[in-house]
Backbone bond lengths (Angstrom), bond angles and torsions (degrees), N, CA, C in turn:
res aa  C-N    CA-C-N  psi(-1)  N-CA   C-N-CA  omega(-1)  CA-C   N-CA-C  phi
1 M - - - 1.445 - - 1.518 109.21 -
2 I 1.337 116.86 127.99 1.441 122.00 177.08 1.505 107.30 -102.47
3 T 1.313 116.44 123.14 1.466 120.57 174.56 1.516 109.26 -134.63
4 K 1.300 114.84 144.60 1.468 121.64 174.34 1.513 107.08 -111.59
5 K 1.310 116.95 146.90 1.443 120.04 174.32 1.532 108.18 -66.43
6 I 1.316 116.50 135.22 1.453 122.91 -176.47 1.496 109.40 -108.72
7 L 1.320 117.14 140.33 1.447 123.46 169.20 1.506 108.14 -100.07
8 F 1.342 117.75 113.17 1.464 124.22 174.21 1.539 108.15 -91.31
9 I 1.339 116.91 128.86 1.449 120.56 178.13 1.536 106.62 -123.35
10 S 1.320 115.58 125.45 1.449 121.83 -177.34 1.536 110.30 -99.09
11 M 1.356 113.48 125.44 1.470 120.23 178.89 1.563 110.01 -129.27
12 G 1.326 116.91 22.71 1.483 119.35 174.36 1.537 112.40 88.07
13 G 1.323 114.34 -142.14 1.430 119.89 -174.27 1.531 111.25 86.89
14 N 1.309 118.55 179.49 1.460 122.86 -178.05 1.532 111.98 -55.88
15 A 1.330 117.29 -37.85 1.447 119.80 -176.08 1.517 112.08 -57.14
16 E 1.320 117.31 -30.77 1.464 121.49 -173.12 1.548 113.01 -95.28
17 K 1.306 118.50 -4.57 1.483 118.32 -179.34 1.519 110.80 -66.52
18 M 1.319 114.08 150.64 1.478 120.10 178.00 1.516 109.35 -146.62
19 W 1.307 116.00 161.59 1.469 121.04 179.23 1.519 109.66 -67.19
20 Q 1.312 116.96 136.41 1.438 121.72 173.76 1.536 107.28 -102.27
21 D 1.327 115.74 173.30 1.499 120.66 -177.73 1.524 112.21 -59.85
22 N 1.329 118.45 -28.63 1.462 120.46 -177.64 1.520 111.91 -89.04
23 E 1.321 117.20 16.83 1.448 125.55 176.94 1.544 113.19 63.69
24 K 1.310 117.98 25.57 1.462 123.04 173.68 1.526 107.10 -113.69
25 F 1.317 114.63 158.36 1.449 118.01 176.01 1.522 110.42 -76.59
26 G 1.289 115.10 145.42 1.461 121.80 178.04 1.528 107.79 -165.15
27 Y 1.268 116.42 -160.15 1.478 122.41 179.28 1.485 110.61 -122.05
28 S 1.291 114.90 150.08 1.463 122.26 178.42 1.524 109.74 -61.49
29 K 1.314 116.79 136.37 1.445 119.26 176.64 1.535 110.36 -74.46
30 E 1.318 116.89 -23.44 1.456 120.67 173.49 1.527 105.30 -86.86
31 L 1.282 117.49 137.78 1.414 119.37 -178.75 1.533 111.91 -78.27
32 I 1.332 116.11 67.06 1.424 123.02 177.64 1.515 107.62 -123.01
33 S 1.298 116.84 119.66 1.472 120.13 -175.95 1.493 112.50 -75.17
34 P 1.326 119.65 121.12 1.475 120.61 174.11 1.516 111.91 -61.90
35 T 1.327 118.74 -32.91 1.448 122.64 179.32 1.532 110.62 -60.93
36 F 1.329 115.98 -52.62 1.449 119.75 -177.92 1.556 112.10 -66.60
37 N 1.347 115.18 -40.31 1.453 118.36 177.99 1.530 110.58 -60.68
38 D 1.342 116.80 -42.57 1.447 121.63 -179.71 1.549 110.75 -63.93
39 M 1.323 115.56 -43.73 1.443 119.09 -178.72 1.515 111.74 -65.27
40 T 1.339 117.18 -43.07 1.467 118.95 -177.13 1.536 110.21 -70.14
41 T 1.338 116.96 -30.16 1.487 120.49 176.21 1.514 110.26 -67.96
42 R 1.321 117.57 -46.38 1.441 122.14 -177.99 1.529 111.68 -68.89
43 M 1.300 116.67 -30.20 1.451 120.78 -172.98 1.533 111.55 -107.72
44 R 1.289 117.48 27.36 1.456 121.63 -179.34 1.543 110.42 -49.85
45 G 1.296 114.84 132.09 1.478 119.05 178.26 1.507 113.74 85.03
46 T 1.304 118.40 2.45 1.473 121.26 179.05 1.534 109.95 -102.98
47 P 1.337 117.17 171.75 1.451 120.52 -175.87 1.536 114.73 -62.83
48 I 1.349 119.64 -10.32 1.466 120.54 -178.63 1.528 111.07 -57.68
49 K 1.328 116.04 -29.13 1.483 120.38 -179.07 1.527 110.85 -63.91
50 S 1.305 117.90 -22.44 1.470 119.99 -177.97 1.503 112.28 -88.77
51 H 1.326 118.65 -1.23 1.455 120.48 -179.96 1.519 110.89 -84.86
52 A 1.324 116.51 165.62 1.461 122.07 -179.75 1.537 109.55 -98.93
53 Y 1.313 116.66 155.46 1.424 120.65 -176.80 1.547 110.65 -147.79
54 E 1.357 114.44 133.34 1.455 120.34 179.50 1.521 108.02 -134.38
55 V 1.336 117.65 142.74 1.463 122.27 173.52 1.515 107.16 -107.97
56 V 1.340 116.30 123.72 1.471 121.13 174.88 1.537 107.37 -93.49
57 C 1.326 117.16 -48.67 1.438 121.86 179.32 1.523 108.93 -165.46
58 L 1.299 116.31 159.88 1.460 122.16 174.25 1.528 106.66 -125.23
59 C 1.337 116.02 91.16 1.453 120.75 -177.78 1.536 110.20 -155.08
60 E 1.287 115.29 169.61 1.491 119.30 172.67 1.520 106.56 -62.03
61 S 1.333 116.16 143.49 1.429 118.42 -177.26 1.528 114.29 -62.90
62 M 1.341 116.64 -23.28 1.481 118.97 177.69 1.525 110.85 -71.01
63 H 1.342 117.40 -15.44 1.479 121.39 179.80 1.526 112.36 -101.14
64 I 1.311 118.02 8.13 1.461 118.98 176.55 1.528 107.67 -66.30
65 A 1.292 116.65 124.64 1.455 122.59 -174.63 1.511 110.00 -105.25
66 E 1.339 115.70 170.76 1.449 121.08 179.26 1.542 113.07 -55.06
67 V 1.330 115.74 -38.61 1.470 119.41 178.48 1.512 111.37 -60.09
68 H 1.338 118.26 -35.12 1.451 122.57 179.30 1.546 110.05 -72.68
69 K 1.337 115.76 -41.43 1.450 118.90 178.06 1.530 111.24 -64.33
70 D 1.331 114.52 -40.01 1.479 119.85 177.63 1.523 110.17 -62.20
71 R 1.343 118.01 -39.84 1.477 121.05 179.47 1.534 109.13 -66.25
72 L 1.357 117.59 -40.73 1.465 119.86 178.13 1.509 110.23 -60.72
73 K 1.318 116.60 -45.07 1.497 119.97 178.87 1.513 111.19 -62.25
74 E 1.339 117.08 -39.54 1.456 120.40 178.39 1.528 110.61 -61.86
75 I 1.332 117.58 -44.30 1.459 121.58 179.24 1.514 110.71 -63.04
76 L 1.329 117.14 -45.92 1.478 119.32 -179.14 1.524 110.41 -66.12
77 G 1.322 118.30 -35.38 1.463 121.05 178.94 1.494 114.04 -69.50
78 N 1.354 116.93 -24.84 1.454 122.28 -175.64 1.513 114.39 -99.96
79 T 1.340 118.52 2.48 1.448 119.25 -177.05 1.511 111.30 -107.21
80 D 1.307 115.52 143.17 1.471 120.44 171.82 1.522 111.79 -94.58
81 L 1.327 116.91 -5.34 1.480 121.36 179.43 1.522 108.66 -70.06
82 T 1.326 116.26 143.49 1.450 120.61 -176.63 1.537 113.10 -111.63
83 S 1.328 116.50 -8.69 1.505 121.75 178.13 1.513 106.61 -108.17
84 I 1.335 117.58 113.01 1.454 122.16 -172.70 1.523 110.55 -130.71
85 V 1.344 115.38 132.71 1.470 121.40 175.22 1.512 107.08 -117.74
86 I 1.335 117.65 124.90 1.443 122.52 177.77 1.516 108.60 -108.68
87 I 1.335 117.92 114.66 1.452 123.01 176.44 1.529 105.80 -81.81
88 H 1.316 116.70 116.35 1.470 120.72 -164.59 1.546 107.40 -153.86
89 G 1.317 118.09 147.46 1.454 120.41 173.32 1.526 109.17 -64.08
90 K 1.340 116.63 142.80 1.494 117.48 -173.02 1.531 113.77 -77.37
91 Q 1.319 117.98 -28.07 1.463 117.90 -176.21 1.496 115.23 -60.68
92 Y 1.315 116.97 -32.57 1.461 121.78 -175.34 1.528 114.42 -112.44
93 F 1.327 116.62 11.34 1.478 117.58 -178.97 1.532 111.88 -65.43
94 N 1.312 116.03 -34.39 1.491 119.38 179.17 1.542 110.72 -55.76
95 E 1.355 116.24 -41.02 1.473 118.88 179.07 1.513 110.98 -63.14
96 T 1.323 116.52 -44.30 1.460 119.66 177.59 1.494 111.54 -61.38
97 A 1.361 117.05 -43.27 1.447 120.06 178.41 1.527 111.87 -59.98
98 Q 1.327 115.97 -42.64 1.449 119.36 -179.43 1.525 112.33 -61.92
99 E 1.336 116.87 -39.13 1.459 119.77 176.78 1.489 111.68 -64.20
100 L 1.346 117.28 -36.11 1.464 120.86 178.63 1.514 110.26 -68.80
101 F 1.345 116.99 -43.09 1.470 119.54 178.78 1.517 110.90 -59.85
102 A 1.317 118.54 -28.20 1.458 122.27 -179.52 1.534 111.55 -71.26
103 M 1.344 117.67 -12.88 1.450 122.04 179.56 1.538 108.37 -127.78
104 P 1.357 116.75 73.26 1.446 120.44 -172.11 1.543 114.06 -59.75
105 E 1.314 117.26 -24.98 1.478 118.60 177.91 1.525 112.12 -65.38
106 L 1.308 119.38 -22.11 1.456 122.03 178.38 1.525 112.49 -79.48
107 I 1.333 116.36 -26.87 1.475 118.45 -172.13 1.513 112.25 -111.41
108 E 1.322 118.73 -6.04 1.457 122.16 -177.43 1.531 109.91 -57.29
109 G 1.344 114.25 126.20 1.463 121.37 177.17 1.515 114.47 77.29
110 K 1.311 117.33 4.76 1.498 120.79 -177.13 1.513 110.95 -108.44
111 T 1.326 114.59 144.27 1.453 121.46 172.18 1.493 105.74 -104.49
112 I 1.340 115.07 113.67 1.472 122.18 -178.29 1.491 108.85 -114.24
113 V 1.358 115.77 123.60 1.463 120.96 -179.77 1.494 109.06 -120.76
114 G 1.310 117.37 118.38 1.448 122.80 173.36 1.495 109.55 -86.07
115 V 1.313 115.95 145.25 1.469 119.86 -178.48 1.545 109.94 -148.27
116 S 1.290 115.40 148.89 1.454 121.18 177.19 1.528 108.85 -136.05
117 A 1.298 115.69 -168.42 1.478 121.36 176.81 1.502 107.27 -150.71
118 H 1.308 113.03 157.37 1.477 118.60 177.01 1.522 110.55 -93.04
119 T 1.323 116.91 -21.55 1.449 123.31 179.48 1.514 109.94 -127.28
120 P 1.321 118.70 130.80 1.476 120.61 -178.78 1.501 113.16 -55.12
121 A 1.333 116.35 149.06 1.468 123.63 -177.28 1.522 112.63 -59.12
122 V 1.319 117.63 -27.79 1.458 120.38 -174.24 1.552 112.91 -79.78
123 I 1.309 116.77 -6.19 1.481 120.74 178.58 1.516 109.58 -94.32
124 T 1.319 116.11 132.64 1.467 122.70 177.47 1.548 107.53 -57.20
125 G 1.328 115.75 132.29 1.442 119.46 178.49 1.533 113.00 87.51
126 S 1.299 116.70 7.00 1.502 120.50 -179.48 1.511 109.68 -60.77
127 D 1.309 115.02 148.27 1.457 121.12 173.77 1.539 112.33 -82.63
128 T 1.321 117.01 -1.54 1.478 120.47 -178.29 1.516 113.08 -58.45
129 P 1.338 119.46 -52.68 1.486 117.75 -176.61 1.535 114.08 -59.11
130 I 1.313 116.90 -41.76 1.469 119.50 -178.65 1.523 110.22 -70.12
131 N 1.350 117.06 -39.01 1.442 120.60 179.27 1.545 112.73 -65.24
132 V 1.357 115.24 -43.37 1.457 119.54 179.28 1.529 110.63 -69.75
133 G 1.304 117.93 -38.86 1.459 122.45 177.74 1.503 110.27 -63.82
134 Y 1.323 117.49 -43.07 1.463 120.79 177.82 1.529 110.55 -63.11
135 A 1.343 116.58 -42.64 1.458 120.95 179.09 1.528 110.20 -63.38
136 A 1.338 117.00 -36.87 1.465 119.61 179.02 1.545 110.30 -64.27
137 G 1.323 117.59 -40.02 1.448 121.27 177.22 1.518 110.68 -64.56
138 L 1.317 116.90 -42.63 1.476 121.55 177.20 1.515 111.80 -60.64
139 A 1.341 117.37 -42.88 1.453 121.43 -178.59 1.476 112.45 -62.20
140 Q 1.332 117.62 -26.35 1.454 122.60 177.85 1.512 113.86 -88.01
141 A 1.324 116.89 -24.17 1.445 120.97 -171.30 1.513 116.88 -105.63
142 L 1.340 117.96 -29.38 1.455 122.00 -176.86 1.519 111.44 -80.64
143 P 1.338 116.41 155.72 1.451 119.58 175.66 1.533 109.54 -70.47
144 P 1.340 117.60 165.47 1.457 120.32 179.68 1.532 111.15 -53.42
145 G 1.310 115.30 143.18 1.448 123.87 -178.50 1.490 110.57 155.38
146 I 1.358 116.00 -177.35 1.456 120.35 176.40 1.514 107.79 -116.66
147 Y 1.328 115.16 130.89 1.435 122.99 -175.96 1.533 110.89 -132.10
148 F 1.321 116.73 163.61 1.471 120.63 170.63 1.521 105.75 -134.34
149 S 1.315 114.45 133.39 1.473 119.40 177.76 1.528 110.12 -114.43
150 D 1.283 116.20 140.50 1.460 122.22 179.25 1.514 109.39 -153.55
151 K 1.308 115.30 122.77 1.473 123.58 175.65 1.549 112.66 51.35
152 G 1.319 116.05 42.49 1.451 121.20 177.09 1.517 114.48 84.01
153 F 1.304 117.78 1.99 1.473 120.96 177.56 1.526 108.67 -107.15
154 T 1.284 117.31 147.21 1.447 123.49 -179.48 1.529 110.55 -122.18
155 F 1.308 116.25 129.41 1.452 122.25 -179.39 1.505 109.56 -119.95
156 E 1.319 117.28 124.26 1.460 120.17 175.98 1.507 108.01 -82.65
157 K 1.321 114.98 131.71 1.474 121.05 177.41 1.498 110.23 -88.59
158 T 1.343 115.19 145.63 1.453 119.91 178.28 1.522 109.14 -125.41
159 E 1.323 116.43 165.28 1.441 119.52 178.43 1.511 114.32 -68.72
160 K 1.343 116.05 -15.19 1.462 120.99 -175.08 1.491 115.41 -88.74
161 E 1.349 117.40 -5.94 1.460 119.94 -176.06 1.482 113.08 -72.78
């Protein structure tokens, strides 16, 4: 079995939503990703524990600010890992990809896969675990580039989008 260590980066989106006290969806005030916590709980004793994890923000992708994008760039610039999964809302992933293409030194030699979900990870039957697992496989198998995976489909991102 060939596996590469994966860097998971959390930037919110539907996958990261959770129930708040007022019974509405929102995001945890503590920067702890429900997606990653769920995956590590389900996969106890598997290689997922050896992967790296960073939280940039937990918000709707339309609210990702320059400070969040700067943090993402800082993380990518400081990692030697080449297999990267970014948990991100899908509507605005193109914007994030375009910012990364503008700084080729950050993405050179790296396989970056953006992923989202239609149902939050905390809901039974959520598509989050399968989507993130699929993205993790893609990050290890695809050649360097920026991709987005959704419901078993993979889309290669280009600088022209």
